[in-house]
VOBA-1610 file (N, C-alpha, C; in pm, whole numbers, padded with zeros to 5 digits, always signed):
BEGIN
Unk+00084-00118+00000Unk+00000+00000+00000Unk+00089+00125+00000Unk+00054+00219-00084Unk+00130+00343-00091Unk+00092+00432+00026Unk+00192+00481+00096Unk+00168+00563+00214Unk+00204+00710+00191Unk+00220+00747+00065Unk+00262+00883+00035Unk+00152+00986+00036Unk+00026+00941+00015Unk-00083+01038+00010Unk-00216+00973+00044Unk-00310+01057+00074Unk-00449+01017+00095Unk-00530+01101-00003Unk-00618+01036-00078Unk-00700+01108-00175Unk-00845+01068-00157Unk-00933+01166-00157Unk-01076+01142-00144Unk-01151+01237-00237Unk-01267+01193-00286Unk-01356+01277-00364Unk-01495+01265-00306Unk-01562+01378-00291Unk-01702+01374-00249Unk-01781+01475-00330Unk-01905+01441-00355Unk-01997+01531-00424Unk-02082+01599-00319Unk-02096+01731-00332Unk-02169+01810-00234Unk-02274+01893-00307Unk-02397+01888-00260Unk-02505+01966-00320Unk-02506+02107-00264Unk-02398+02178-00293Unk-02383+02320-00258Unk-02285+02380-00358Unk-02294+02510-00378Unk-02208+02576-00477Unk-02062+02572-00433Unk-01969+02586-00529Unk-01827+02593-00493Unk-01799+02708-00394Unk-01871+02818-00405Unk-01850+02930-00313Unk-01882+02890-00169Unk-01992+02818-00151Unk-02030+02771-00018Unk-01928+02670+00034Unk-01892+02573-00052Unk-01798+02469-00009Unk-01663+02531+00024Unk-01618+02629-00053Unk-01492+02696-00023Unk-01498+02757+00117Unk-01606+02827+00148Unk-01620+02885+00282Unk-01615+02777+00390Unk-01679+02665+00365Unk-01687+02558+00464Unk-01551+02493+00490Unk-01464+02487+00388Unk-01332+02426+00409Unk-01224+02527+00448Unk-01258+02657+00447Unk-01153+02757+00472Unk-01180+02851+00589Unk-01300+02856+00641Unk-01334+02950+00748Unk-01340+02879+00883Unk-01270+02932+00984Unk-01270+02866+01116Unk-01409+02838+01171Unk-01503+02932+01153Unk-01637+02909+01208Unk-01706+02791+01142Unk-01672+02764+01017Unk-01730+02647+00948Unk-01647+02521+00974Unk-01515+02534+00974Unk-01430+02417+00997Unk-01471+02341+01122Unk-01493+02414+01230Unk-01521+02347+01357Unk-01659+02282+01362Unk-01737+02299+01259Unk-01867+02231+01252Unk-01855+02091+01191Unk-01743+02064+01122Unk-01730+01930+01062Unk-01595+01864+01088Unk-01492+01941+01127Unk-01359+01880+01143Unk-01307+01898+01284Unk-01233+02004+01318Unk-01181+02013+01455Unk-01290+02065+01549Unk-01263+02052+01678Unk-01355+02107+01778Unk-01337+02257+01794Unk-01217+02305+01767Unk-01187+02448+01774Unk-01099+02484+01654Unk-01112+02607+01606Unk-01030+02654+01495Unk-01007+02803+01510Unk-00881+02843+01494Unk-00843+02984+01501Unk-00750+03012+01384Unk-00779+03119+01310Unk-00696+03154+01196Unk-00682+03305+01192Unk-00558+03353+01191Unk-00534+03497+01188Unk-00532+03545+01042Unk-00542+03676+01021Unk-00542+03730+00885Unk-00418+03692+00804Unk-00306+03662+00871Unk-00185+03625+00797Unk-00185+03478+00754Unk-00293+03405+00784Unk-00304+03266+00740Unk-00245+03163+00834Unk-00203+03205+00952Unk-00154+03109+01050Unk-00256+03094+01162Unk-00252+02979+01225Unk-00346+02956+01334Unk-00328+02819+01394Unk-00438+02771+01451Unk-00433+02639+01511Unk-00573+02580+01512Unk-00575+02447+01515Unk-00700+02374+01528Unk-00687+02281+01648Unk-00798+02260+01716Unk-00795+02179+01836Unk-00894+02064+01831Unk-00849+01950+01881Unk-00933+01830+01888Unk-00950+01794+02036Unk-01074+01786+02082Unk-01104+01756+02221Unk-01062+01613+02254Unk-00978+01599+02354Unk-00927+01469+02397Unk-00989+01424+02529Unk-01108+01475+02560Unk-01175+01438+02683Unk-01100+01486+02805Unk-01066+01395+02895Unk-00996+01430+03019Unk-00858+01491+02994Unk-00801+01466+02878Unk-00667+01518+02846Unk-00672+01663+02796Unk-00792+01716+02774Unk-00804+01853+02725Unk-00798+01860+02574Unk-00764+01976+02524Unk-00761+02000+02380Unk-00622+01970+02324Unk-00616+01893+02217Unk-00491+01867+02145Unk-00484+01968+02030Unk-00392+02061+02039Unk-00380+02168+01939Unk-00277+02131+01833Unk-00308+02165+01710Unk-00216+02148+01597Unk-00206+02282+01524Unk-00085+02317+01486Unk-00065+02440+01410Unk-00110+02421+01266Unk-00156+02530+01204Unk-00203+02528+01066Unk-00157+02657+00997Unk-00115+02643+00872Unk-00072+02758+00793Unk-00132+02746+00653Unk-00209+02847+00613Unk-00267+02848+00478Unk-00155+02864+00377Unk-00157+02781+00273Unk-00059+02789+00164Unk-00117+02869+00048Unk-00235+02830+00003Unk-00302+02899-00108Unk-00452+02907-00081Unk-00510+03020-00114Unk-00655+03037-00107Unk-00697+03108-00234Unk-00761+03033-00323Unk-00807+03088-00450Unk-00956+03058-00463Unk-01040+03143-00399Unk-01183+03118-00400Unk-01239+03123-00542Unk-01334+03040-00575Unk-01390+02930-00497Unk-01337+02794-00541Unk-01215+02786-00593Unk-01168+02663-00656Unk-01060+02586-00582Unk-00983+02653-00496Unk-00865+02586-00439Unk-00835+02643-00300Unk-00813+02552-00206Unk-00770+02593-00072Unk-00672+02488-00023Unk-00554+02533+00023Unk-00456+02437+00074Unk-00390+02494+00199Unk-00349+02400+00284Unk-00282+02438+00408Unk-00185+02330+00452Unk-00088+02371+00530Unk+00003+02277+00596Unk-00037+02273+00741Unk-00020+02155+00803Unk-00054+02144+00945Unk+00034+02044+01015Unk+00035+02054+01147Unk+00110+01970+01241Unk+00258+02006+01250Unk+00298+02123+01201Unk+00438+02162+01212Unk+00469+02203+01357Unk+00594+02181+01399Unk+00632+02211+01537Unk+00622+02360+01570Unk+00590+02387+01694Unk+00587+02525+01744Unk+00723+02590+01718Unk+00721+02713+01670Unk+00845+02786+01645Unk+00907+02761+01509Unk+00847+02671+01430Unk+00897+02644+01294Unk+00793+02685+01192Unk+00840+02741+01082Unk+00749+02770+00971Unk+00710+02639+00904Unk+00586+02631+00859Unk+00539+02512+00790Unk+00615+02495+00659Unk+00665+02374+00635Unk+00743+02347+00514Unk+00739+02198+00482Unk+00779+02165+00363Unk+00797+02025+00326Unk+00897+01964+00424Unk+00861+01853+00484Unk+00951+01787+00577Unk+00912+01802+00723Unk+00826+01902+00756Unk+00785+01916+00896Unk+00634+01926+00914Unk+00559+01903+00805Unk+00414+01918+00812Unk+00348+01837+00702Unk+00218+01824+00714Unk+00137+01762+00609Unk+00078+01874+00524Unk+00056+01845+00396Unk-00009+01940+00306Unk-00146+01884+00268Unk-00250+01962+00296Unk-00386+01925+00257Unk-00431+02021+00148Unk-00482+01965+00039Unk-00529+02044-00074Unk-00675+02009-00102Unk-00759+02111-00108Unk-00898+02095-00150Unk-00913+02160-00286Unk-00951+02081-00386Unk-00983+02132-00519Unk-01133+02122-00536Unk-01197+02229-00580Unk-01342+02232-00594Unk-01379+02257-00739Unk-01464+02171-00793Unk-01509+02183-00932Unk-01661+02189-00935Unk-01718+02284-01011Unk-01863+02284-01027Unk-01906+02150-01086Unk-02017+02097-01037Unk-02071+01970-01086Unk-02223+01980-01084Unk-02281+02021-01197Unk-02425+02042-01202Unk-02463+02154-01107Unk-02553+02124-01013Unk-02595+02225-00915Unk-02510+02221-00790Unk-02409+02135-00789Unk-02326+02120-00670Unk-02178+02135-00699Unk-02099+02065-00619Unk-01953+02074-00625Unk-01892+01937-00607Unk-01789+01909-00687Unk-01706+01791-00665Unk-01583+01840-00589Unk-01565+01788-00468Unk-01450+01826-00386Unk-01349+01712-00390Unk-01226+01747-00427Unk-01115+01651-00426Unk-01020+01694-00317Unk-00995+01603-00221Unk-00905+01631-00110Unk-00783+01540-00122Unk-00666+01598-00106Unk-00542+01521-00105Unk-00460+01567+00015Unk-00405+01468+00087Unk-00311+01500+00195Unk-00181+01427+00167Unk-00071+01501+00171Unk+00061+01445+00147Unk+00157+01489+00257Unk+00278+01435+00253Unk+00381+01476+00347Unk+00419+01370+00448Unk+00369+01249+00432Unk+00399+01142+00527Unk+00543+01095+00515Unk+00586+01064+00395Unk+00723+01014+00374Unk+00828+01122+00391Unk+00791+01245+00364Unk+00888+01356+00368Unk+00933+01395+00508Unk+00871+01339+00609Unk+00904+01379+00746Unk+01025+01306+00802Unk+01078+01211+00726Unk+01201+01144+00767Unk+01182+01037+00874Unk+01061+00988+00887Unk+01031+00888+00987Unk+01062+00748+00938Unk+01079+00655+01032Unk+01092+00513+00999Unk+00961+00465+00938Unk+00970+00358+00861Unk+00853+00305+00789Unk+00735+00277+00882Unk+00761+00223+01000Unk+00652+00191+01094Unk+00580+00318+01138Unk+00653+00427+01162Unk+00593+00554+01202Unk+00512+00613+01087Unk+00567+00607+00965Unk+00495+00655+00846Unk+00363+00578+00833Unk+00369+00446+00846Unk+00249+00363+00831Unk+00146+00397+00939Unk+00190+00417+01062Unk+00098+00448+01172Unk+00033+00585+01151Unk+00112+00685+01114Unk+00058+00819+01091Unk-00039+00819+00973Unk-00001+00750+00866Unk-00087+00742+00748Unk-00220+00676+00786Unk-00216+00565+00858Unk-00338+00494+00899Unk-00425+00584+00988Unk-00363+00658+01077Unk-00437+00748+01165Unk-00508+00856+01083Unk-00441+00912+00985Unk-00502+01017+00902Unk-00609+00960+00810Unk-00589+00839+00757Unk-00693+00775+00676Unk-00819+00760+00760Unk-00802+00709+00881Unk-00915+00692+00972Unk-00982+00827+01002Unk-00901+00927+01026Unk-00954+01060+01055Unk-01034+01117+00940Unk-00978+01115+00819Unk-01050+01170+00704Unk-01174+01087+00673Unk-01167+00956+00694Unk-01285+00871+00672Unk-01397+00906+00769Unk-01362+00957+00885Unk-01462+01000+00981Unk-01512+01142+00952Unk-01419+01235+00928Unk-01456+01376+00918Unk-01513+01417+00783Unk-01458+01368+00670Unk-01507+01414+00540Unk-01655+01386+00517Unk-01710+01272+00560Unk-01854+01252+00541Unk-01940+01354+00618Unk-01883+01423+00714Unk-01956+01526+00788Unk-01960+01658+00710Unk-01867+01676+00615Unk-01855+01800+00540Unk-01976+01823+00450Unk-02015+01723+00372Unk-02123+01742+00274Unk-02255+01785+00338Unk-02306+01713+00438Unk-02434+01757+00494Unk-02426+01897+00558Unk-02312+01929+00617Unk-02298+02061+00677Unk-02297+02169+00567Unk-02218+02149+00461Unk-02212+02245+00350Unk-02348+02261+00285Unk-02421+02152+00270Unk-02553+02158+00210Unk-02649+02241+00297Unk-02636+02227+00429Unk-02719+02305+00522Unk-02683+02453+00511Unk-02553+02484+00505Unk-02509+02623+00489Unk-02561+02679+00358Unk-02549+02602+00249Unk-02594+02648+00118Unk-02744+02672+00113Unk-02820+02589+00184Unk-02967+02605+00186Unk-03007+02731+00259Unk-02921+02778+00350Unk-02950+02898+00427Unk-02914+03027+00357Unk-02855+03018+00239Unk-02812+03141+00166Unk-02915+03182+00065
//
């Protein structure tokens, strides 16, 4: 099994403009992905996942490209005090294409092999992210559709 990337496609019954907002705005992100999201105007921020008794697990996030309504990408999980770059973070890319009355969203996450980890660590991280995206991405479509219906 190739551990270099994760790729998913989902069809969403909402316009690319709505879907772009849902994948790029902190107030929308936390409705389908992290429990908390903060993003400053310079494109840096953090997202938090509630760990129950352990509190919030925070991950850094840095926007790479934002080209509404077709493309949004960010790097995440880079160490505190380091700029996000190839080798210290994952790259997530959302490509949005009009599809009839909705949007085809293509998500790709890369950066597993580039972190310099042993094969077992790469496999474990990749499996964890596959599981995560398999849980979170199905939550995106119904939320985006609800947002789109409200506009």
